[in-house]
FILUMVO-593123 format. One record per residue (C-alpha): residue in one letter; x negated, y negated, z negated. Coordinates in steps of 0.25 Angstrom, whole numbers, plus 2048, in hexadecimal, padded with zeros to 3 digits. Example, Ala and Ser with C-alpha at 12.3 -4.5 7.8 and 13.67 -1.06 7.14 Angstrom:
A7CF8127E1 S7C98047E3 
This chain:
MD13A5A3BA SD08A643B8 FD04A703C1 SCFCA7C3BD ACF5A873C5 ND01A8F3C4 SD07A873D0 VCFBA813D7 MCFEA773E2 SCF6A753EE YCEDA693EF ECF7A623F9 ED03A653EF FCFBA603E3 SCF7A533EB DD06A503EF VD0BA523E0 MD00A4A3DA LD01A3F3E4 ND10A3E3E2 AD0FA3E3D3 ID04A323D3 ND0CA2A3DD ED19A2B3D5 ND12A223CB LD0DA183D5 PD15A0C3DB TD1BA0F3E8 ED12A053F0 RD05A0C3EB KD05A1B3ED LCF9A243ED TCF5A2E3F8 ICEAA383FA RCDEA34404 KCD2A3C407 VCC6A35401 NCB7A38406 KCAEA3C3FB NCA0A3F3F9 NC99A4B401 SCA4A4A40D TCAFA4E403 QCBDA49402 KCC7A473F7 DCD6A443F6 GCD6A363F0 ICE3A303EA VCE4A223F0 FCEFA183F3 SCF6A1B400 DCF5A0C405 MCE6A0C404 ECDDA1140F SCCFA0E40A FCCAA0B3FC LCBEA053F6 ICBFA0E3EA SCC1A1D3EB PCCEA243E6 TCCDA273D7 FCD5A343D8 YCD4A3F3E1 MCDFA4A3E3 DCD5A553E5 DCD0A533D7 FCDEA533D1 YCE1A603D9 ACD4A673D3 NCD9A633C5 YCE7A693C8 LCE1A763CC KCD9A773C0 SCE4A753B6 ECF2A6F3B3 FCF3A623B9 PCFDA583B4 ID00A513C1 DD0AA463BB DD00A423B1 FCF4A413BB ACFDA3A3C5 LD02A2F3BA ECF3A2D3B6 ICEFA2B3C5 SCFAA223C9 DCF7A193BC FCE9A183C0 YCECA143CF KCF7A0A3C9 RCEEA043BF DCDFA053C3 YCDDA093D2 DCDC9FD3DB PCD6A033E8 TCD29F83F2 PCD29FB401 LCC49F9407 ECCA9EF411 LCD09E6406 LCC39E53FF DCBD9D73FF ICAF9DC402 ECA79D240A SC999D4406 IC919DE3FE DC929D43F2 DCA09D83F1 IC9D9E73ED KC8E9E73EA NC909E73DB RC989F43DC LC8F9FB3E6 AC89A083E1 LC81A153E6 KC85A233E8 VC7DA2F3ED VC83A393F7 NC7EA453FE TC7AA4140C EC7DA4E413 LC8BA4F40D NC8FA41410 KC8BA3F41E SC98A39423 LC9AA30418 LC8CA2B419 EC8FA26427 EC99A1C422 IC92A17416 PC84A10413 SC7BA1940D IC6CA1C409 PC65A2940B FC5FA2F3FE LC59A3C3FE DC64A46403 LC6EA3C3FE SC74A2F402 IC76A223F9 VC83A1C3FC FC8AA103F7 LC97A0E3EE ICA0A033EA LCA3A053DC NCB0A013D4 ICAEA013C5 ECBBA003BE GCBD9FA3B0 DCBDA083A9 GCB0A0B3AF NCB5A143BA VCADA133C7 SCB3A163D5 SCACA133E2 TCACA133F1 ICA1A153FB LC9BA09402 TC9EA0B411 NC96A0641E ECA39FF422 LCA49F7415 LC959F4415 KC939F0424 DC959E1422 FC8D9DF416 DC7F9D9417 IC779E340E TC6D9EE411 IC6E9FC40C DC629FA403 EC689EE3FD LC759F53FB YC6EA013F4 EC679F83EA IC749F13E6 AC7B9FE3E5 LC70A053DD SC6F9FA3D3 NC7F9FA3D1 TC7FA093D0 EC76A093C4 DC7C9FD3BE LC8BA013C0 LC8AA103BE GC7DA123B6 VC75A1F3B4 KC77A2A3AA IC6CA353A7 TC71A3F39D DC69A4B398 MC70A5839B AC70A5D38C SC78A50388 LC82A53393 LC84A6138E IC86A5D380 DC90A52384 MC98A5C38C LC98A66380 TC9CA5B375 SCA6A5337E ACAEA5F382 PCBBA60379 FCB8A6A36E NCC2A7636D PCC1A7E360 ECC8A8A366 RCBEA8B372 DCB1A8436D NCA7A88362 ACA2A7B35B EC96A83356 EC92A88364 LC94A7A36A EC8AA7535F KC80A80363 IC81A7D372 IC7EA6E36F EC73A71366 EC6DA7A371 IC6EA6F37B HC67A65372 KC5CA6F370 DC5AA7237F QC5CA63383 EC4EA62388 KC50A6F390 IC5CA6A396 NC54A5F39E MC5EA5A3A7 YC65A4D3A8 VC72A483AF MC71A3B3B7 TC7EA343BB NC84A263BA RC8EA213AF TC9AA253B7 GC95A333BB FC9AA303C9 NC90A303D5 GC85A313CA AC7BA383D3 TC77A2A3D8 TC70A283CB MC64A2F3D3 LC61A213D9 MC60A193CD SC55A153C3 PC59A1D3B7 LC54A2A3BE KC47A243BF NC47A203B1 FC4BA2D3AC AC40A343B4 CC36A2A3AF DC3AA2C3A1 LC38A3B3A2 EC2CA393AB KC31A453B3 DC36A473C1 IC44A4A3C2 YC4DA553C9 IC5AA4F3CD IC66A593CF PC72A533D7 AC7DA593CE SC87A513D6 IC8AA433DC HC8DA3F3CE EC80A433C6 VC72A493C7 IC6AA523BE LC5CA4D3BA IC52A583B6 PC44A543B2 VC3AA5C3BA TC33A683B4 SC2CA743BA EC37A7D3B5 IC41A783C0 SC41A7D3CE LC47A753DA DC4EA823DE SC55A833D1 LC5AA753D2 LC5FA763E0 RC67A823DC IC6EA7B3D1 VC71A6F3DB EC77A793E5 DC7FA813DB VC85A743D5 NC88A6F3E2 QC8FA7B3E7 RC96A803DA EC99A733D1 LC9BA673DA KCA5A633E4 KC9FA5F3F1 SCA2A513EF EC99A513E3 IC8CA573E9 LC80A4E3EA SC75A573F0 NC70A653F0 NC62A5F3ED VC5AA5D3E1 YC53A4F3DF YC46A4C3D9 YC42A3F3D2 NC33A3C3D1 YC32A333C5 EC23A2E3C8 AC26A2B3D7 CC35A263D4 TC3AA2E3E0 LC46A373E2 SC46A423EC VC4CA4F3F0 AC45A5A3E7 EC3CA633EE EC33A6F3E9 SC27A653E9 NC2EA5D3DF FC2EA693D5 QC1FA6C3D5 LC1BA663C8 
């Protein structure tokens, strides 16, 4: 069953059709339903969850909102997707309700604790319910990770309710989670030129549309201008919640290797852009880039900050960038 833009369903109609198609492939005693799930920056999404589960250790893997967005863009084979999703839930998905978890001390979860940075202003309500540490205009919060056999990572936010009986300070919690985050998720810093070349060379080649000679020339130009494209993308191995890498030692090592201070542009909650300091870049221009990306390119749930950050490699300090940082 596919639906095209010629007969566009409303979100409610699409959700009903999609959910019925998924449930037809599941056992009678385990049916899926849609529940509102609180996400980053005070946003909500419609998670596809088992109807007999009230709360989860791990967030839903699929969201109806995402399927509907894909449906609006192109033909959407509902039966194929429904079968794939139901197979996943039958085979791989084992959500454990929080109340059934055997968590008696911090030792039961400490090897899975990790960090995430969120915008403080946009997450005021959430921050009242969870342990956090103020960090510039952001807050550091704690995740419980679930790393699956195929390397996929899912998580849930550690709450005050879960933490209340644990004998541990917030500083101790931070040290454990920081070490885990770097060990389990790692840090990747890639120069922008290499990313551009990878994007060009990994895209499927269409001889009717693409010109091989032209492509080679573009790649050659990127190689020639590699030093001019003095920008780097920093994230983690999963590319998810990768802005947290700002807290980790590879940033210090990167700056020390270059012997330069670094501007850090919060591209999203998933990655940041590193730009070695030069006299040719103004703070105003960087702030305009951040504002434009946040307004035009990102979903609200993906926004990290409207500020630019500044890493001083000699002092090993990270701060919100100000005009005084830019006086070289």
